Biopython code that builds the backbone (N, CA, C, O; Angstrom):
import numpy as np
from Bio.PDB.StructureBuilder import StructureBuilder

atoms = [
    (1, "MET", "N", (270.909, 31.444, 41.596)),
    (1, "MET", "CA", (270.188, 30.614, 40.653)),
    (1, "MET", "C", (270.996, 30.299, 39.550)),
    (1, "MET", "O", (272.177, 30.506, 39.273)),
    (2, "LYS", "N", (269.709, 29.542, 38.788)),
    (2, "LYS", "CA", (270.580, 28.825, 37.774)),
    (2, "LYS", "C", (270.222, 29.018, 36.393)),
    (2, "LYS", "O", (269.098, 28.586, 36.139)),
    (3, "ILE", "N", (270.913, 29.602, 35.303)),
    (3, "ILE", "CA", (270.696, 30.127, 33.968)),
    (3, "ILE", "C", (271.019, 29.364, 33.259)),
    (3, "ILE", "O", (272.120, 28.831, 33.399)),
    (4, "ALA", "N", (270.083, 28.991, 32.118)),
    (4, "ALA", "CA", (270.369, 28.373, 30.560)),
    (4, "ALA", "C", (270.584, 29.185, 29.321)),
    (4, "ALA", "O", (269.741, 29.936, 28.829)),
    (5, "VAL", "N", (272.128, 28.903, 28.732)),
    (5, "VAL", "CA", (272.327, 30.068, 27.891)),
    (5, "VAL", "C", (272.750, 29.157, 26.538)),
    (5, "VAL", "O", (273.757, 28.450, 26.591)),
    (6, "THR", "N", (272.063, 29.206, 25.530)),
    (6, "THR", "CA", (272.493, 28.534, 24.614)),
    (6, "THR", "C", (273.349, 29.278, 23.773)),
    (6, "THR", "O", (273.422, 30.457, 23.430)),
    (7, "ALA", "N", (274.361, 27.599, 23.402)),
    (7, "ALA", "CA", (275.985, 27.598, 22.879)),
    (7, "ALA", "C", (276.208, 26.993, 21.340)),
    (7, "ALA", "O", (275.478, 26.340, 20.595)),
    (8, "GLN", "N", (277.247, 27.397, 21.246)),
    (8, "GLN", "CA", (277.729, 26.163, 20.012)),
    (8, "GLN", "C", (278.674, 25.050, 20.211)),
    (8, "GLN", "O", (279.009, 24.157, 19.433)),
    (9, "GLY", "N", (279.233, 25.439, 22.120)),
    (9, "GLY", "CA", (280.051, 24.280, 22.478)),
    (9, "GLY", "C", (280.065, 24.437, 24.203)),
    (9, "GLY", "O", (279.306, 25.241, 24.744)),
    (10, "GLY", "N", (280.765, 23.802, 24.790)),
    (10, "GLY", "CA", (280.203, 23.339, 26.373)),
    (10, "GLY", "C", (280.817, 24.470, 26.923)),
    (10, "GLY", "O", (280.206, 24.617, 27.981)),
    (11, "ASP", "N", (281.618, 25.320, 26.851)),
    (11, "ASP", "CA", (282.257, 26.182, 27.776)),
    (11, "ASP", "C", (281.547, 28.045, 28.106)),
    (11, "ASP", "O", (280.728, 28.694, 27.455)),
    (12, "LEU", "N", (282.280, 28.376, 29.316)),
    (12, "LEU", "CA", (281.999, 29.474, 29.104)),
    (12, "LEU", "C", (282.610, 30.430, 28.117)),
    (12, "LEU", "O", (282.417, 31.644, 28.194)),
    (13, "GLU", "N", (283.497, 29.755, 27.003)),
    (13, "GLU", "CA", (284.604, 30.628, 26.135)),
    (13, "GLU", "C", (283.945, 30.098, 25.068)),
    (13, "GLU", "O", (284.491, 30.515, 24.047)),
    (14, "SER", "N", (282.734, 29.145, 24.735)),
    (14, "SER", "CA", (282.294, 29.243, 23.544)),
    (14, "SER", "C", (281.413, 29.879, 22.711)),
    (14, "SER", "O", (280.309, 29.742, 23.238)),
    (15, "LEU", "N", (281.318, 30.435, 21.801)),
    (15, "LEU", "CA", (280.242, 31.157, 21.417)),
    (15, "LEU", "C", (278.918, 31.074, 21.102)),
    (15, "LEU", "O", (278.397, 30.481, 20.157)),
    (16, "GLY", "N", (278.304, 31.864, 22.170)),
    (16, "GLY", "CA", (276.414, 31.895, 22.249)),
    (16, "GLY", "C", (275.852, 31.418, 20.554)),
    (16, "GLY", "O", (276.304, 31.757, 19.460)),
    (17, "ASP", "N", (274.714, 30.522, 20.905)),
    (17, "ASP", "CA", (273.908, 30.335, 19.569)),
    (17, "ASP", "C", (272.934, 30.989, 19.482)),
    (17, "ASP", "O", (272.134, 30.679, 20.365)),
    (18, "PRO", "N", (272.542, 31.859, 18.763)),
    (18, "PRO", "CA", (271.368, 32.746, 18.352)),
    (18, "PRO", "C", (270.156, 32.176, 18.188)),
    (18, "PRO", "O", (269.225, 32.931, 17.910)),
    (19, "ARG", "N", (269.863, 30.528, 18.342)),
    (19, "ARG", "CA", (268.822, 30.555, 18.141)),
    (19, "ARG", "C", (268.494, 29.608, 19.277)),
    (19, "ARG", "O", (269.503, 29.063, 19.723)),
    (20, "PHE", "N", (267.392, 29.271, 19.850)),
    (20, "PHE", "CA", (266.906, 28.703, 20.893)),
    (20, "PHE", "C", (266.756, 27.275, 20.777)),
    (20, "PHE", "O", (267.642, 26.464, 21.047)),
    (21, "GLY", "N", (265.519, 26.979, 20.336)),
    (21, "GLY", "CA", (265.127, 25.389, 19.749)),
    (21, "GLY", "C", (266.546, 24.785, 19.104)),
    (21, "GLY", "O", (266.865, 23.734, 19.659)),
    (22, "ARG", "N", (267.369, 25.167, 18.171)),
    (22, "ARG", "CA", (267.947, 24.359, 17.350)),
    (22, "ARG", "C", (269.949, 24.979, 18.138)),
    (22, "ARG", "O", (271.033, 25.060, 17.559)),
    (23, "ALA", "N", (269.581, 25.243, 19.476)),
    (23, "ALA", "CA", (271.300, 25.700, 19.989)),
    (23, "ALA", "C", (272.058, 23.970, 19.701)),
    (23, "ALA", "O", (271.479, 22.884, 19.726)),
    (24, "ARG", "N", (273.224, 24.212, 19.492)),
    (24, "ARG", "CA", (273.730, 22.833, 20.006)),
    (24, "ARG", "C", (273.722, 22.615, 21.222)),
    (24, "ARG", "O", (273.657, 21.440, 21.584)),
    (25, "VAL", "N", (273.791, 23.767, 22.295)),
    (25, "VAL", "CA", (274.244, 22.949, 23.547)),
    (25, "VAL", "C", (273.822, 24.033, 24.541)),
    (25, "VAL", "O", (273.928, 25.195, 24.149)),
    (26, "PHE", "N", (273.496, 23.877, 25.407)),
    (26, "PHE", "CA", (272.755, 24.674, 26.899)),
    (26, "PHE", "C", (274.143, 24.809, 27.702)),
    (26, "PHE", "O", (274.651, 23.764, 28.106)),
    (27, "VAL", "N", (274.726, 25.919, 27.933)),
    (27, "VAL", "CA", (275.407, 26.053, 28.947)),
    (27, "VAL", "C", (274.997, 26.222, 30.067)),
    (27, "VAL", "O", (274.923, 27.442, 30.212)),
    (28, "VAL", "N", (274.471, 25.393, 31.561)),
    (28, "VAL", "CA", (273.641, 25.818, 32.626)),
    (28, "VAL", "C", (274.831, 26.382, 33.620)),
    (28, "VAL", "O", (275.800, 25.801, 34.109)),
    (29, "PHE", "N", (274.433, 27.567, 33.711)),
    (29, "PHE", "CA", (275.257, 28.293, 34.956)),
    (29, "PHE", "C", (274.963, 28.806, 36.022)),
    (29, "PHE", "O", (274.218, 29.782, 35.931)),
    (30, "ASP", "N", (275.410, 28.378, 37.439)),
    (30, "ASP", "CA", (274.856, 28.553, 38.420)),
    (30, "ASP", "C", (275.400, 29.767, 39.224)),
    (30, "ASP", "O", (276.411, 29.694, 39.922)),
    (31, "THR", "N", (274.729, 30.768, 39.086)),
    (31, "THR", "CA", (275.222, 32.517, 39.651)),
    (31, "THR", "C", (275.874, 32.290, 41.001)),
    (31, "THR", "O", (276.788, 33.080, 41.238)),
    (32, "GLU", "N", (275.564, 31.216, 42.124)),
    (32, "GLU", "CA", (275.952, 31.360, 43.205)),
    (32, "GLU", "C", (277.516, 30.659, 43.177)),
    (32, "GLU", "O", (278.587, 31.162, 43.514)),
    (33, "THR", "N", (277.265, 29.529, 42.732)),
    (33, "THR", "CA", (278.320, 29.076, 42.734)),
    (33, "THR", "C", (279.294, 29.203, 41.886)),
    (33, "THR", "O", (280.375, 28.740, 42.250)),
    (34, "GLN", "N", (279.227, 29.762, 40.716)),
    (34, "GLN", "CA", (280.126, 30.267, 39.134)),
    (34, "GLN", "C", (280.629, 28.787, 38.772)),
    (34, "GLN", "O", (281.782, 28.602, 38.380)),
    (35, "GLN", "N", (279.597, 27.620, 38.943)),
    (35, "GLN", "CA", (280.024, 26.531, 38.086)),
    (35, "GLN", "C", (279.005, 26.187, 37.039)),
    (35, "GLN", "O", (277.883, 26.691, 37.095)),
    (36, "CYS", "N", (279.393, 25.229, 35.945)),
    (36, "CYS", "CA", (278.702, 25.483, 34.899)),
    (36, "CYS", "C", (278.883, 23.961, 34.477)),
    (36, "CYS", "O", (279.893, 23.270, 34.615)),
    (37, "ILE", "N", (277.764, 23.639, 33.977)),
    (37, "ILE", "CA", (277.751, 22.341, 33.045)),
    (37, "ILE", "C", (277.156, 22.451, 31.513)),
    (37, "ILE", "O", (276.306, 23.270, 31.162)),
    (38, "SER", "N", (277.661, 21.640, 30.826)),
    (38, "SER", "CA", (277.320, 21.739, 29.297)),
    (38, "SER", "C", (276.148, 20.624, 28.962)),
    (38, "SER", "O", (276.457, 19.448, 29.152)),
    (39, "VAL", "N", (274.927, 20.899, 28.513)),
    (39, "VAL", "CA", (273.977, 19.881, 28.111)),
    (39, "VAL", "C", (273.844, 20.057, 26.744)),
    (39, "VAL", "O", (273.500, 21.082, 26.156)),
    (40, "ASP", "N", (274.192, 18.802, 26.206)),
    (40, "ASP", "CA", (273.795, 18.716, 24.878)),
    (40, "ASP", "C", (272.314, 18.491, 24.048)),
    (40, "ASP", "O", (271.581, 17.503, 24.090)),
    (41, "ASN", "N", (272.144, 19.722, 23.303)),
    (41, "ASN", "CA", (270.818, 19.688, 22.576)),
    (41, "ASN", "C", (270.883, 18.976, 21.060)),
    (41, "ASN", "O", (270.538, 19.718, 20.140)),
    (42, "GLN", "N", (271.196, 17.927, 20.785)),
    (42, "GLN", "CA", (271.555, 17.480, 19.600)),
    (42, "GLN", "C", (270.876, 16.871, 19.282)),
    (42, "GLN", "O", (270.944, 16.810, 18.054)),
    (43, "VAL", "N", (269.689, 15.920, 19.896)),
    (43, "VAL", "CA", (268.152, 15.622, 19.286)),
    (43, "VAL", "C", (267.677, 16.455, 18.944)),
    (43, "VAL", "O", (267.375, 16.365, 17.754)),
    (44, "ASN", "N", (267.339, 17.577, 19.531)),
    (44, "ASN", "CA", (266.445, 19.268, 18.867)),
    (44, "ASN", "C", (266.939, 19.778, 17.889)),
    (44, "ASN", "O", (266.224, 20.190, 16.976)),
    (45, "PHE", "N", (268.652, 19.890, 17.849)),
    (45, "PHE", "CA", (269.430, 20.397, 16.926)),
    (45, "PHE", "C", (268.983, 19.740, 15.804)),
    (45, "PHE", "O", (269.219, 20.434, 14.815)),
    (46, "ASN", "N", (268.369, 18.565, 15.490)),
    (46, "ASN", "CA", (268.351, 17.665, 14.191)),
    (46, "ASN", "C", (267.329, 17.387, 14.166)),
    (46, "ASN", "O", (267.179, 16.286, 13.635)),
    (47, "SER", "N", (265.949, 18.093, 14.669)),
    (47, "SER", "CA", (264.609, 17.503, 14.836)),
    (47, "SER", "C", (264.049, 18.157, 13.817)),
    (47, "SER", "O", (264.449, 19.314, 13.687)),
    (48, "VAL", "N", (262.744, 17.547, 12.567)),
    (48, "VAL", "CA", (262.133, 17.756, 11.722)),
    (48, "VAL", "C", (261.346, 19.223, 11.838)),
    (48, "VAL", "O", (261.124, 20.064, 10.966)),
    (49, "GLN", "N", (261.061, 19.202, 13.047)),
    (49, "GLN", "CA", (259.814, 20.133, 13.943)),
    (49, "GLN", "C", (259.984, 19.986, 15.108)),
    (49, "GLN", "O", (260.744, 19.198, 15.671)),
    (50, "GLY", "N", (259.054, 20.989, 15.686)),
    (50, "GLY", "CA", (258.634, 21.402, 17.262)),
    (50, "GLY", "C", (260.341, 21.061, 18.272)),
    (50, "GLY", "O", (260.467, 20.274, 19.210)),
    (51, "ALA", "N", (261.520, 22.033, 17.604)),
    (51, "ALA", "CA", (262.702, 21.798, 18.183)),
    (51, "ALA", "C", (262.226, 22.543, 19.354)),
    (51, "ALA", "O", (262.063, 21.896, 20.388)),
    (52, "GLY", "N", (261.945, 23.960, 19.354)),
    (52, "GLY", "CA", (262.037, 25.087, 20.156)),
    (52, "GLY", "C", (261.091, 24.610, 21.619)),
    (52, "GLY", "O", (261.455, 24.929, 22.750)),
    (53, "ILE", "N", (259.759, 23.748, 21.318)),
    (53, "ILE", "CA", (258.800, 22.823, 22.096)),
    (53, "ILE", "C", (259.773, 22.418, 23.098)),
    (53, "ILE", "O", (260.080, 22.921, 24.179)),
    (54, "GLN", "N", (260.324, 21.031, 22.265)),
    (54, "GLN", "CA", (261.077, 19.664, 22.877)),
    (54, "GLN", "C", (262.207, 20.464, 23.739)),
    (54, "GLN", "O", (262.408, 20.151, 24.912)),
    (55, "ALA", "N", (262.904, 21.465, 23.132)),
    (55, "ALA", "CA", (263.901, 22.508, 24.022)),
    (55, "ALA", "C", (263.566, 22.874, 25.145)),
    (55, "ALA", "O", (264.096, 22.621, 26.227)),
    (56, "ALA", "N", (262.254, 23.765, 24.800)),
    (56, "ALA", "CA", (261.509, 23.908, 26.169)),
    (56, "ALA", "C", (261.563, 23.233, 27.353)),
    (56, "ALA", "O", (261.964, 23.616, 28.452)),
    (57, "GLY", "N", (261.015, 21.954, 26.928)),
    (57, "GLY", "CA", (260.798, 21.114, 28.286)),
    (57, "GLY", "C", (261.740, 20.534, 28.439)),
    (57, "GLY", "O", (261.442, 19.823, 29.399)),
    (58, "ALA", "N", (263.447, 20.133, 27.983)),
    (58, "ALA", "CA", (264.204, 19.619, 28.151)),
    (58, "ALA", "C", (265.129, 20.930, 28.956)),
    (58, "ALA", "O", (266.061, 20.567, 29.674)),
    (59, "VAL", "N", (264.931, 21.994, 28.857)),
    (59, "VAL", "CA", (265.452, 23.256, 29.846)),
    (59, "VAL", "C", (264.749, 23.063, 31.207)),
    (59, "VAL", "O", (265.135, 22.494, 32.228)),
    (60, "ALA", "N", (263.654, 23.681, 30.926)),
    (60, "ALA", "CA", (262.754, 22.881, 32.356)),
    (60, "ALA", "C", (263.222, 22.469, 32.839)),
    (60, "ALA", "O", (263.720, 23.072, 33.790)),
    (61, "ASP", "N", (263.567, 20.759, 32.605)),
    (61, "ASP", "CA", (264.038, 20.028, 33.265)),
    (61, "ASP", "C", (265.229, 19.912, 34.333)),
    (61, "ASP", "O", (265.423, 19.226, 35.336)),
    (62, "LEU", "N", (265.843, 20.780, 33.732)),
    (62, "LEU", "CA", (267.603, 21.159, 34.153)),
    (62, "LEU", "C", (267.171, 21.975, 35.490)),
    (62, "LEU", "O", (268.161, 21.998, 36.221)),
    (63, "GLY", "N", (266.325, 22.501, 35.960)),
    (63, "GLY", "CA", (265.902, 23.270, 36.873)),
    (63, "GLY", "C", (266.619, 24.812, 36.768)),
    (63, "GLY", "O", (267.126, 25.408, 37.719)),
    (64, "VAL", "N", (266.555, 25.155, 35.790)),
    (64, "VAL", "CA", (266.873, 26.887, 35.746)),
    (64, "VAL", "C", (265.940, 27.786, 35.747)),
    (64, "VAL", "O", (264.839, 27.561, 35.246)),
    (65, "SER", "N", (266.252, 28.902, 36.301)),
    (65, "SER", "CA", (265.006, 30.116, 36.793)),
    (65, "SER", "C", (264.945, 30.506, 35.326)),
    (65, "SER", "O", (263.838, 30.487, 34.789)),
    (66, "ALA", "N", (266.356, 30.971, 34.391)),
    (66, "ALA", "CA", (266.157, 31.442, 33.561)),
    (66, "ALA", "C", (266.729, 31.108, 32.126)),
    (66, "ALA", "O", (266.848, 29.885, 32.045)),
    (67, "VAL", "N", (267.080, 31.664, 31.104)),
    (67, "VAL", "CA", (267.443, 31.776, 29.795)),
    (67, "VAL", "C", (267.601, 32.670, 29.029)),
    (67, "VAL", "O", (266.776, 33.556, 28.804)),
    (68, "ILE", "N", (268.897, 32.531, 28.430)),
    (68, "ILE", "CA", (269.411, 33.317, 27.629)),
    (68, "ILE", "C", (269.902, 32.845, 26.123)),
    (68, "ILE", "O", (270.780, 32.060, 25.767)),
    (69, "THR", "N", (269.061, 33.571, 25.471)),
    (69, "THR", "CA", (269.569, 33.415, 23.873)),
    (69, "THR", "C", (269.498, 34.756, 23.064)),
    (69, "THR", "O", (269.387, 35.939, 23.387)),
    (70, "GLY", "N", (269.630, 33.959, 21.664)),
    (70, "GLY", "CA", (269.413, 35.539, 21.115)),
    (70, "GLY", "C", (268.325, 35.865, 20.941)),
    (70, "GLY", "O", (267.735, 36.854, 21.377)),
    (71, "ASN", "N", (267.709, 34.439, 19.792)),
    (71, "ASN", "CA", (266.605, 34.249, 19.572)),
    (71, "ASN", "C", (265.558, 33.592, 20.103)),
    (71, "ASN", "O", (265.864, 32.599, 20.764)),
    (72, "VAL", "N", (263.969, 33.949, 19.975)),
    (72, "VAL", "CA", (263.116, 32.663, 20.656)),
    (72, "VAL", "C", (261.921, 32.846, 19.805)),
    (72, "VAL", "O", (261.508, 34.002, 19.720)),
    (73, "GLY", "N", (261.230, 31.842, 19.101)),
    (73, "GLY", "CA", (260.107, 31.820, 18.033)),
    (73, "GLY", "C", (258.985, 31.638, 19.030)),
    (73, "GLY", "O", (259.268, 31.610, 20.227)),
    (74, "PRO", "N", (257.403, 31.478, 18.519)),
    (74, "PRO", "CA", (256.606, 31.766, 19.379)),
    (74, "PRO", "C", (256.312, 30.469, 19.823)),
    (74, "PRO", "O", (255.854, 30.608, 20.957)),
    (75, "LYS", "N", (256.338, 29.169, 19.496)),
    (75, "LYS", "CA", (256.566, 28.069, 20.210)),
    (75, "LYS", "C", (256.965, 27.756, 21.336)),
    (75, "LYS", "O", (256.485, 27.350, 22.394)),
    (76, "ALA", "N", (258.080, 28.059, 20.856)),
    (76, "ALA", "CA", (259.185, 27.651, 22.218)),
    (76, "ALA", "C", (258.747, 28.489, 23.447)),
    (76, "ALA", "O", (258.508, 28.097, 24.589)),
    (77, "PHE", "N", (258.692, 29.993, 22.825)),
    (77, "PHE", "CA", (258.557, 30.855, 23.906)),
    (77, "PHE", "C", (256.956, 30.544, 24.786)),
    (77, "PHE", "O", (256.861, 30.649, 26.009)),
    (78, "ALA", "N", (255.999, 30.224, 24.035)),
    (78, "ALA", "CA", (255.005, 29.675, 24.606)),
    (78, "ALA", "C", (255.222, 28.845, 25.904)),
    (78, "ALA", "O", (255.029, 29.155, 27.079)),
    (79, "ALA", "N", (255.801, 27.403, 25.194)),
    (79, "ALA", "CA", (256.444, 26.532, 26.143)),
    (79, "ALA", "C", (257.129, 26.824, 26.722)),
    (79, "ALA", "O", (257.225, 25.902, 27.533)),
    (80, "LEU", "N", (258.310, 28.077, 27.156)),
    (80, "LEU", "CA", (259.005, 28.530, 28.263)),
    (80, "LEU", "C", (258.399, 29.288, 29.253)),
    (80, "LEU", "O", (258.945, 29.527, 30.330)),
    (81, "GLN", "N", (256.926, 29.807, 28.832)),
    (81, "GLN", "CA", (256.225, 30.553, 29.678)),
    (81, "GLN", "C", (255.548, 29.965, 30.913)),
    (81, "GLN", "O", (255.451, 30.251, 32.106)),
    (82, "ALA", "N", (255.111, 28.981, 30.056)),
    (82, "ALA", "CA", (254.198, 27.525, 30.635)),
    (82, "ALA", "C", (255.226, 27.660, 31.519)),
    (82, "ALA", "O", (255.055, 28.337, 32.533)),
    (83, "ALA", "N", (256.435, 27.036, 31.262)),
    (83, "ALA", "CA", (257.454, 26.278, 32.209)),
    (83, "ALA", "C", (257.703, 27.365, 33.648)),
    (83, "ALA", "O", (258.129, 26.895, 34.703)),
    (84, "GLN", "N", (257.453, 28.475, 33.531)),
    (84, "GLN", "CA", (257.422, 29.829, 34.288)),
    (84, "GLN", "C", (259.073, 30.404, 34.241)),
    (84, "GLN", "O", (259.503, 31.115, 35.149)),
    (85, "LEU", "N", (259.883, 30.014, 33.115)),
    (85, "LEU", "CA", (260.868, 30.288, 33.137)),
    (85, "LEU", "C", (261.101, 31.786, 32.493)),
    (85, "LEU", "O", (260.491, 32.018, 31.449)),
    (86, "ALA", "N", (261.764, 32.602, 32.928)),
    (86, "ALA", "CA", (262.155, 33.931, 32.364)),
    (86, "ALA", "C", (263.055, 33.754, 31.327)),
    (86, "ALA", "O", (264.009, 32.993, 31.484)),
    (87, "VAL", "N", (262.822, 34.563, 29.921)),
    (87, "VAL", "CA", (263.728, 34.672, 28.723)),
    (87, "VAL", "C", (264.341, 35.813, 28.091)),
    (87, "VAL", "O", (263.801, 36.839, 27.678)),
    (88, "TYR", "N", (265.280, 35.550, 28.083)),
    (88, "TYR", "CA", (266.445, 37.249, 28.094)),
    (88, "TYR", "C", (266.739, 36.516, 26.718)),
    (88, "TYR", "O", (267.172, 35.378, 26.535)),
    (89, "THR", "N", (266.250, 37.851, 25.471)),
    (89, "THR", "CA", (266.901, 37.690, 23.942)),
    (89, "THR", "C", (268.026, 39.131, 23.809)),
    (89, "THR", "O", (268.016, 40.184, 24.446)),
    (90, "GLY", "N", (268.841, 38.703, 22.835)),
    (90, "GLY", "CA", (269.350, 39.587, 22.250)),
    (90, "GLY", "C", (271.019, 39.449, 22.847)),
    (90, "GLY", "O", (271.778, 40.402, 22.671)),
    (91, "ALA", "N", (271.369, 38.540, 23.359)),
    (91, "ALA", "CA", (272.544, 37.773, 23.761)),
    (91, "ALA", "C", (273.924, 37.743, 22.656)),
    (91, "ALA", "O", (273.572, 36.999, 21.741)),
    (92, "THR", "N", (274.955, 38.113, 22.454)),
    (92, "THR", "CA", (275.916, 37.628, 21.358)),
    (92, "THR", "C", (277.063, 37.481, 22.274)),
    (92, "THR", "O", (277.115, 37.484, 23.504)),
    (93, "GLY", "N", (278.042, 37.342, 21.291)),
    (93, "GLY", "CA", (279.469, 36.901, 21.788)),
    (93, "GLY", "C", (279.771, 35.649, 22.464)),
    (93, "GLY", "O", (279.023, 34.707, 22.202)),
    (94, "THR", "N", (280.793, 35.442, 23.344)),
    (94, "THR", "CA", (280.133, 34.070, 24.164)),
    (94, "THR", "C", (279.433, 34.223, 25.244)),
    (94, "THR", "O", (278.871, 35.220, 25.697)),
    (95, "VAL", "N", (279.545, 32.652, 25.800)),
    (95, "VAL", "CA", (278.612, 32.394, 26.749)),
    (95, "VAL", "C", (279.050, 33.354, 27.987)),
    (95, "VAL", "O", (278.110, 33.819, 28.632)),
    (96, "ARG", "N", (280.387, 33.712, 28.401)),
    (96, "ARG", "CA", (280.494, 34.268, 29.123)),
    (96, "ARG", "C", (280.203, 35.580, 29.180)),
    (96, "ARG", "O", (279.925, 35.987, 30.308)),
    (97, "GLU", "N", (280.181, 36.468, 28.188)),
    (97, "GLU", "CA", (279.996, 37.972, 27.489)),
    (97, "GLU", "C", (278.230, 37.902, 27.801)),
    (97, "GLU", "O", (277.657, 38.869, 28.303)),
    (98, "ALA", "N", (277.499, 36.633, 27.429)),
    (98, "ALA", "CA", (275.758, 36.598, 27.908)),
    (98, "ALA", "C", (275.682, 36.918, 28.878)),
    (98, "ALA", "O", (275.137, 37.994, 29.125)),
    (99, "ILE", "N", (276.286, 35.985, 30.031)),
    (99, "ILE", "CA", (276.178, 36.094, 31.225)),
    (99, "ILE", "C", (276.298, 37.336, 31.952)),
    (99, "ILE", "O", (275.484, 37.700, 32.801)),
    (100, "GLU", "N", (277.452, 38.058, 31.565)),
    (100, "GLU", "CA", (277.914, 39.142, 32.043)),
    (100, "GLU", "C", (276.992, 40.096, 31.727)),
    (100, "GLU", "O", (276.771, 40.898, 32.635)),
    (101, "ALA", "N", (276.479, 40.227, 30.864)),
    (101, "ALA", "CA", (275.333, 40.999, 30.112)),
    (101, "ALA", "C", (273.848, 40.916, 31.012)),
    (101, "ALA", "O", (273.048, 41.825, 31.232)),
    (102, "PHE", "N", (273.814, 39.848, 31.327)),
    (102, "PHE", "CA", (272.666, 39.165, 32.016)),
    (102, "PHE", "C", (272.823, 39.557, 33.497)),
    (102, "PHE", "O", (271.824, 39.464, 34.210)),
    (103, "GLN", "N", (273.677, 39.872, 33.887)),
    (103, "GLN", "CA", (274.325, 40.034, 35.472)),
    (103, "GLN", "C", (273.892, 41.905, 35.324)),
    (103, "GLN", "O", (273.023, 42.416, 36.031)),
    (104, "ALA", "N", (274.693, 42.677, 34.288)),
    (104, "ALA", "CA", (274.650, 43.892, 34.234)),
    (104, "ALA", "C", (273.526, 44.720, 34.104)),
    (104, "ALA", "O", (273.476, 45.936, 34.288)),
    (105, "GLY", "N", (272.047, 43.463, 33.556)),
    (105, "GLY", "CA", (270.888, 43.881, 33.264)),
    (105, "GLY", "C", (270.973, 44.479, 31.778)),
    (105, "GLY", "O", (270.053, 45.078, 31.221)),
    (106, "ARG", "N", (272.054, 44.251, 31.313)),
    (106, "ARG", "CA", (271.789, 44.533, 29.917)),
    (106, "ARG", "C", (271.495, 43.760, 28.713)),
    (106, "ARG", "O", (271.860, 44.008, 27.564)),
    (107, "LEU", "N", (270.591, 42.521, 29.253)),
    (107, "LEU", "CA", (269.389, 41.997, 28.061)),
    (107, "LEU", "C", (268.247, 42.230, 28.348)),
    (107, "LEU", "O", (267.915, 42.646, 29.458)),
    (108, "ASN", "N", (267.164, 41.919, 27.055)),
    (108, "ASN", "CA", (266.129, 42.405, 27.423)),
    (108, "ASN", "C", (265.200, 41.343, 27.828)),
    (108, "ASN", "O", (265.336, 40.237, 27.305)),
    (109, "LEU", "N", (264.399, 41.511, 28.574)),
    (109, "LEU", "CA", (263.529, 40.122, 29.427)),
    (109, "LEU", "C", (262.653, 40.156, 28.106)),
    (109, "LEU", "O", (262.166, 41.195, 27.659)),
    (110, "ALA", "N", (262.518, 39.004, 27.578)),
    (110, "ALA", "CA", (261.086, 38.930, 26.676)),
    (110, "ALA", "C", (259.846, 38.807, 27.067)),
    (110, "ALA", "O", (259.556, 37.879, 27.822)),
    (111, "HIS", "N", (259.062, 39.539, 26.717)),
    (111, "HIS", "CA", (257.382, 39.496, 26.984)),
    (111, "HIS", "C", (256.807, 38.874, 25.915)),
    (111, "HIS", "O", (255.833, 38.204, 26.258)),
    (112, "SER", "N", (257.179, 38.831, 24.100)),
    (112, "SER", "CA", (256.518, 38.036, 23.499)),
    (112, "SER", "C", (258.032, 37.638, 22.526)),
    (112, "SER", "O", (259.084, 38.277, 22.549)),
    (113, "PRO", "N", (257.711, 36.333, 21.672)),
    (113, "PRO", "CA", (258.784, 35.735, 20.648)),
    (113, "PRO", "C", (259.649, 37.349, 19.911)),
    (113, "PRO", "O", (259.184, 38.486, 19.827)),
    (114, "ASN", "N", (260.732, 36.929, 19.573)),
    (114, "ASN", "CA", (261.416, 37.884, 18.593)),
    (114, "ASN", "C", (261.461, 37.588, 17.398)),
    (114, "ASN", "O", (261.487, 38.568, 16.654)),
    (115, "VAL", "N", (261.487, 36.291, 16.757)),
    (115, "VAL", "CA", (261.408, 35.755, 15.341)),
    (115, "VAL", "C", (260.246, 34.952, 15.362)),
    (115, "VAL", "O", (259.730, 34.600, 16.422)),
    (116, "GLN", "N", (259.854, 34.676, 14.372)),
    (116, "GLN", "CA", (258.274, 34.090, 13.499)),
    (116, "GLN", "C", (258.684, 32.320, 13.897)),
    (116, "GLN", "O", (259.840, 31.901, 13.964)),
    (117, "GLY", "N", (258.096, 31.924, 14.004)),
    (117, "GLY", "CA", (258.037, 30.363, 14.144)),
    (117, "GLY", "C", (258.336, 30.088, 12.312)),
    (117, "GLY", "O", (258.059, 30.745, 11.308)),
    (118, "HIS", "N", (259.016, 28.809, 12.551)),
    (118, "HIS", "CA", (259.313, 28.256, 11.142)),
    (118, "HIS", "C", (258.329, 27.307, 10.394)),
    (118, "HIS", "O", (258.271, 27.127, 9.177)),
    (119, "TRP", "N", (257.349, 26.576, 11.645)),
    (119, "TRP", "CA", (256.688, 25.895, 10.947)),
    (119, "TRP", "C", (255.222, 26.548, 11.093)),
    (119, "TRP", "O", (254.384, 25.877, 11.695)),
    (120, "ALA", "N", (254.849, 27.818, 10.583)),
    (120, "ALA", "CA", (254.278, 28.073, 11.099)),
    (120, "ALA", "C", (252.585, 27.488, 10.595)),
    (120, "ALA", "O", (251.601, 27.788, 11.272)),
]
sb = StructureBuilder()
sb.init_structure("model")
sb.init_model(0)
sb.init_chain("A")
sb.init_seg("    ")
for serial, (resi, resn, name, xyz) in enumerate(atoms, 1):
    if name == "N":
        sb.init_residue(resn, " ", resi, " ")
    sb.init_atom(name, np.array(xyz, "f"), 0.0, 1.0, " ", f" {name:<3s}", serial, name[0])
structure = sb.get_structure()
């Protein structure tokens, strides 16, 4: 299974980014091979608006099944649901710690956004 973790840097020891749409990087981790790649999110990080929707599309194109983040707003959540991606919120610490929390079942499977949108 491939999962995308919002991060401030491009490796497993990087701090997670609590924001989905404006995360600096998505670290894509394959739970079967234990390999990861880093995908820059600079275009959405600097976006005036629509960052969450655009980031959701970019993540869906990476072939992941789930997203791990701290927070997700309503538009991004809707776009992730439309792409049939599971969203896990409440991640803290490093990317590695977020993955470990996910694998241990300590993250919340989101059934709705957990923050308000910035462009209501």
